[in-house]
C-alpha positions as CSV (number, residue, x, y, z in Angstrom):
1,N,0.0,0.0,0.0
2,S,1.2,3.6,-0.6
3,E,1.2,4.5,3.1
4,F,3.5,1.6,3.8
5,A,5.8,2.5,0.9
6,K,6.0,6.2,2.0
7,N,6.8,5.5,5.6
8,F,9.2,2.6,4.7
9,N,11.1,4.7,2.2
10,Q,11.3,7.7,4.5
11,E,12.7,5.6,7.3
12,I,15.3,4.0,5.0
13,E,16.3,7.4,3.6
14,L,16.6,8.8,7.1
15,Q,18.8,5.9,8.3
16,L,21.1,6.1,5.2
17,S,21.4,9.9,5.5
18,N,22.4,9.5,9.2
19,F,24.8,6.7,8.3
20,L,26.6,8.9,5.7
21,L,26.9,11.5,8.5
22,S,28.3,8.9,10.7
23,N,25.7,9.6,13.3
24,D,24.9,7.1,16.0
25,D,21.5,6.6,17.6
26,S,21.9,9.5,19.9
27,L,22.8,12.0,17.2
28,Q,20.1,11.3,14.6
29,V,19.2,14.2,12.4
30,E,15.5,14.1,11.6
31,G,14.3,14.9,8.1
32,I,17.6,15.1,6.4
33,S,17.7,13.8,2.8
34,I,20.4,11.6,1.2
35,E,21.3,14.5,-1.1
36,K,21.9,16.9,1.8
37,A,23.9,14.2,3.7
38,L,26.1,13.6,0.6
39,D,26.6,17.3,0.2
40,S,27.7,17.6,3.8
41,L,29.9,14.6,3.6
42,T,31.6,15.8,0.4
43,K,32.3,19.3,1.9
44,D,33.7,17.7,5.0
45,Y,35.9,15.4,3.0
46,Y,37.4,18.2,0.8
47,K,38.0,20.4,3.9
48,L,39.9,17.5,5.5
49,H,41.7,16.7,2.3
50,E,43.1,20.3,2.1
51,H,44.9,19.7,5.4
52,F,45.6,16.1,4.9
53,P,46.3,15.4,1.2
54,E,47.2,11.8,1.9
55,L,43.7,11.1,3.2
56,P,42.2,8.1,1.4
57,A,38.7,8.2,-0.2
58,F,35.9,7.6,2.1
59,E,33.9,4.4,1.6
60,F,30.4,3.6,2.7
61,I,28.5,0.3,2.0
62,A,25.0,-0.6,3.1
63,T,23.3,-3.8,2.1
64,D,19.7,-4.2,3.2
65,S,17.7,-7.4,3.1
66,I,14.4,-8.8,4.5
67,M,15.2,-11.2,7.3
68,W,11.7,-12.2,8.1
69,Q,8.1,-11.4,7.4
70,N,4.7,-12.5,8.6
71,S,1.3,-11.1,7.9
72,K,1.8,-8.1,10.2
73,M,5.5,-7.3,10.3
74,L,8.6,-7.1,8.2
75,S,12.0,-7.3,9.7
76,L,14.9,-5.7,7.8
77,V,18.6,-6.0,8.4
78,S,21.1,-3.5,7.1
79,N,24.8,-4.6,7.1
80,R,26.9,-1.4,7.1
81,Y,30.5,-0.7,6.5
82,A,32.2,2.8,6.7
83,F,35.8,3.9,6.2
84,T,36.5,7.5,6.8
85,G,40.2,7.5,7.3
86,E,40.3,6.1,10.8
87,A,42.7,3.3,11.8
88,Q,39.8,0.8,11.6
89,P,36.7,0.7,9.4
90,I,33.3,0.6,11.2
91,Q,31.1,-2.5,10.5
92,T,27.7,-2.7,12.1
93,K,24.2,-4.1,11.7
94,V,21.0,-2.2,12.0
95,F,17.7,-4.0,12.5
96,T,14.4,-2.2,11.7
97,H,10.9,-3.7,12.1
98,F,8.0,-2.3,10.1
99,A,4.2,-2.8,10.6
100,L,2.9,-4.1,7.2
101,D,-0.4,-2.2,7.4
102,N,1.2,1.3,7.5
103,G,5.0,1.0,7.4
104,E,5.5,2.6,10.8
105,V,8.7,1.4,12.7
106,I,7.9,-1.0,15.5
107,T,10.1,-0.1,18.5
108,D,8.5,-1.6,21.5
109,E,8.6,-5.4,21.6
110,E,8.9,-6.1,25.3
111,K,8.4,-9.2,27.5
112,V,11.3,-11.0,26.0
113,T,13.9,-9.7,28.4
114,Q,13.9,-12.6,30.8
115,I,14.2,-15.2,28.0
116,A,16.8,-13.1,26.2
117,K,18.8,-12.8,29.4
118,R,18.9,-16.6,29.8
119,Y,20.3,-17.0,26.2
120,F,22.7,-14.2,26.7
121,Q,24.2,-15.8,29.8
122,K,24.5,-19.1,28.0
123,A,26.3,-17.5,25.0
124,Q,28.4,-15.4,27.4
125,Q,29.7,-18.6,29.1
126,N,30.6,-20.2,25.7
127,A,32.1,-17.0,24.3
128,S,35.8,-16.8,23.4
129,I,36.2,-13.0,23.5
130,T,39.5,-11.5,24.4
131,L,38.9,-8.5,26.7
132,L,40.8,-5.2,26.7
133,D,41.6,-5.6,30.4
134,D,41.2,-8.2,33.2
135,K,37.5,-7.4,33.9
136,K,34.9,-10.2,33.3
137,F,32.7,-10.2,30.3
138,D,29.6,-8.6,31.7
139,F,27.7,-5.4,31.8
140,E,29.6,-2.8,33.9
141,D,26.7,-2.4,36.4
142,G,25.9,-6.2,36.2
143,I,22.4,-5.4,34.9
144,F,21.4,-7.2,31.8
145,R,20.1,-5.0,28.9
146,L,18.7,-5.8,25.5
147,P,20.9,-4.4,22.8
148,N,20.1,-1.3,20.7
149,Q,19.8,-3.7,17.6
150,M,17.5,-6.7,17.6
151,G,16.2,-8.5,14.6
152,V,13.5,-11.1,14.0
153,A,14.5,-13.9,11.7
154,A,12.6,-17.1,10.7
155,D,14.2,-19.1,13.4
156,A,15.5,-16.6,16.1
157,L,15.4,-13.3,17.7
158,I,18.9,-11.9,17.1
159,L,20.4,-9.7,19.8
160,F,23.3,-7.8,18.2
161,Y,25.5,-6.0,20.7
162,E,27.8,-3.4,19.1
163,P,31.4,-3.2,20.3
164,F,31.5,-1.5,23.7
165,E,27.7,-1.8,24.1
166,I,28.1,-4.5,26.8
167,A,31.0,-2.7,28.5
168,P,33.9,-0.4,27.5
169,Y,36.4,-3.3,27.5
170,V,34.4,-5.5,25.1
171,D,35.6,-4.2,21.8
172,T,34.0,-6.7,19.5
173,P,30.4,-7.3,18.4
174,F,28.5,-10.0,20.2
175,E,25.5,-11.8,18.8
176,V,23.0,-14.0,20.7
177,K,20.2,-16.0,19.1
178,V,17.0,-16.7,21.0
179,P,14.8,-19.4,19.4
180,I,11.8,-17.7,17.8
181,K,9.4,-20.4,19.3
182,E,10.3,-19.2,22.8
183,I,9.5,-15.5,22.2
184,M,6.7,-15.8,19.7
185,P,3.9,-15.9,22.3
186,Y,5.2,-12.5,23.6
187,L,5.4,-10.7,20.2
188,T,2.5,-8.4,19.6
189,F,3.0,-8.8,15.8
190,A,2.8,-12.6,15.9
191,D,0.4,-14.0,13.2
192,N,-1.9,-15.5,15.8
193,K,-2.5,-12.2,17.7
């Protein structure tokens, strides 16, 4: 439907524009177009290049695909890569869930925290992550939190923790899969609701 297409396309454009501006979730610029973001990025690059002529070209790659869909919801994953001259490129995943009736972004799928925590702890015990210091692999305050990025796939709810999202000394992404059959009863966008 056209309302879905309008809202879906606006959200994707907003996300890509902010990706080009290297904005994280706390710095999102509302209503910016891809054209304005590209213009700003180009100006910034040439200003930097004047002072640092050896600065390599910037590179941005975003690949979007539908992870899962039912009669009420579509789950999209965007794999993103950005190199803007830093020592390390940035690679991330962004999950966005859309209501199929109107294309609005679904942001509040609660009641899975306890189940997710159980699977996080299991994955945490089996993880082979090298930490930046001698601290244990846990949230700094010891309180479990769902990640900023969660995706629904056919077989699992994917919890994707960005580097440093768990704690400042965990510098690698961490992914946990929760079997979909365990959380489906709690999803408001399940087919049977």
